[in-house]
N, C-alpha and C positions, 0 to 999 in steps of 0.2 A: 553629805557636804564637804568640797575640796577645801584641802589645807590651804592657808593663804599665800602659802609660796606658787602653788599652780593656779590659782587665777592671778598672781601677779605675773605670770609667764605669761600666762594667755592676753594679758595687757600689754607688755612688753612687745609679744611678737606683733600685735596691731600699732605700736606705736614707737616704732624704731630702735628697740631693744631696750634693756634695764637701764641702763645709764640715761637714754631720751627720756624714758617714762617718770623717773625717779626725779629730773629735772623740772617735768610739770607738774610736780606734787608740792604744794605748801602745806606747812606745819602752822598748827595754830598757834595763840600768842599764850605764855605762860598763865597762871592765876594770879599772880603778882602785877601783869600788866595788865589784865582784865579789870583788875580791882581799881587800877589808877584811871581807866576810862570815866571820864566826868559823866553825870546823870543826862547831861542834856545831849551826849552823843548819844547812849543808851535809847532815848527817845526819840531822839532822830531818825537814826536806823531802823526801829522799829515803825514809824510812820512811814517811811518810806517803802518799806516791804508791806505794809499795809496799804498802800495807795497803788502801789504796781501790781496787785492782784487783782487781776479782771481787765489791767489796762494796759496799754502798749508802756512798757519799762521805758523807751527813749522818750515819751511825752512827759512823762514822771521825771526823768533826770533832768532835761531839758529845761523844765520848771523848777528843779529843787532850791536853786538860789533864790526864788522867789518864794519856796516854800518857807526857807529860812528866818527871812526877814518878816514875813506875814506872821508866825509862829513864835517872833522876837527869841528867834536862836533857839526854839526849845526850851528855853528855860523851863524847867518842871514846875516851881511855883507858880509862873505866870499861867501855864498854860494847864492845871490842874483847878485854877480857881477862876478859869476863863467866865464871863460875864452873859449875860444874853447878848447885850449889846456886841461884843467882841464877835461872840460867835455869827450873830446875822451881818455883821462886816464881813467875814471871813466868807459865809455865804454870796458875796457879792464882789468878793476881790479875785480879778483874772490874774494874778500871778502867781495862784495854784488850781487845783482843780477843783471846781465847786462840787464835790458831791457832800452832803450834809452828813449822810451815815457815817463815813471815815471822816469828816472833820471832829466831828464827835468822839471818836476813838483818840482821838490826841489828848484832849482833858481826861478820857477814862482813863489811859495806859499811862499820863501823868501823874494820877492819883495813886493808879499801882506802883508807880516807882518809888512814890513819897512812902507807902507802907513799906516798901522794902527796907526804910532806912532802920526799922526797928529790928531789922537782923542782918545791918551792917554794911548797907546800900543795896543798890543794883549790880555793883560790879563784884561785890564781896559775894552775893547770892548767885547770880546768873553766872557771872564767870568762876565761880570755886563751886558749883555742883558737880558730882562726880560725872566724868564720862561712863563708867558703868552702868550709872542710872540715867543717863541723858534720855529717855522716854519720860522717865518721870519729871524732867525740867519742863520738856514738852508740854507736858498733861497739866503741871502746875500754870503755864503759861495759858494754855487754852482754857483753864477754869478762872484764874484772876486776871488775865488780860483782855483786852478787848479786841474782837475778831484775829486771834492769835492760837486759834484752834486747828489750823491747817498748814500749808506749807511757807505763810508769812513767818511764823515764827522759827521755823529751819533756815529759811533764808538769813532772817534777821539776826540769829545768833552766828552762821557762817560770816557774814558780813564783816559783825564787829570783832570776829577773829577767835571765836571761843570754837573747842573743840566741838565738833559736829559731823553729823550726815544729815544728807538731804534725800529724802525721798524720791528722786526724780523717775522718769519714765525709765531710764537705763539700770539706775541702781534698784530698782523693783523688780525688772525684768531679769537681773542675775540673782538676786534673792529666790525668785522663782524657780529660777534654772536650778540654785543649789538645793531646792525642796524646803528651804525656809520659813515662806509661805506660799499660799495657790494664787493670790491675787493682790492687789495694792492692801495695805494694811489697814483698817479702820478702826479694829477692837481692840480692846486690851490686852487679848491672846496673841494676835498676830502682834501687836508691836513687843509684847514681849519676847517673843521668839525672833524678833528683827535684833533686840538689845542682845539677846544671848548670843544669836552668830554674830556680832559685831565684838561681843566681849571674847569670843573663843579665838577670832582673828588677831585682836589686841593683843593677848596673851601669845599666840605663836608667831607674831611678826615685831612687836615691841612698837606698834606703830598706832599712831592716833586715830582716831574715827575721821578727822577729815580725811587722812591719807589714804585710809580704807575707801572710804566713800567714793573717791576720784578713781581709786584702781578697781572697784568693781563697776563704776560708770564706763571706764575705758575698755572694759575686759570684752564687750559683747563687739 
């Protein structure tokens, strides 16, 4: 496995040099900033990523103002206790994508976010989870959230601004090239190997998961 400085150099060669590459890297929000993110924004971003999965992202984005209105601004209490009448109305609501299975995830994930209040709230739990165990956070989201077992959770965490990696095609290709994994990771063992590699690169570089993930993607 290459030292992170070597991978950074590969990416810099492809993107105009070290300064140009560094300018393309964004840093995650701090745990304190994430703790201050309201529950409705966590639910909104999670829902957007769930609906984007398997759909044209531009379609979801173009309708998003309608989603916000239809789901009462993603008020967690209202969504968690959505009754059948509200659910049936949403199935007919042209402001949103009328996919019953995904509409149900809003209710389920709102209930999940309510449960997180027992441990300090979504911002505290999801934002404060150690980056050195990011795969543990993804596993928890997959187990306790609704339709958050794949890339949807990774994108939701990135879009809200928490430190994260996204196992995109390019990131996965670099991890394979580095001998970390031999195919797209799907097992606990493979995900543990991915986490170990990222932890090593964090120690070597002092950079975040978010920055390292972007550099890996741009190194090919």
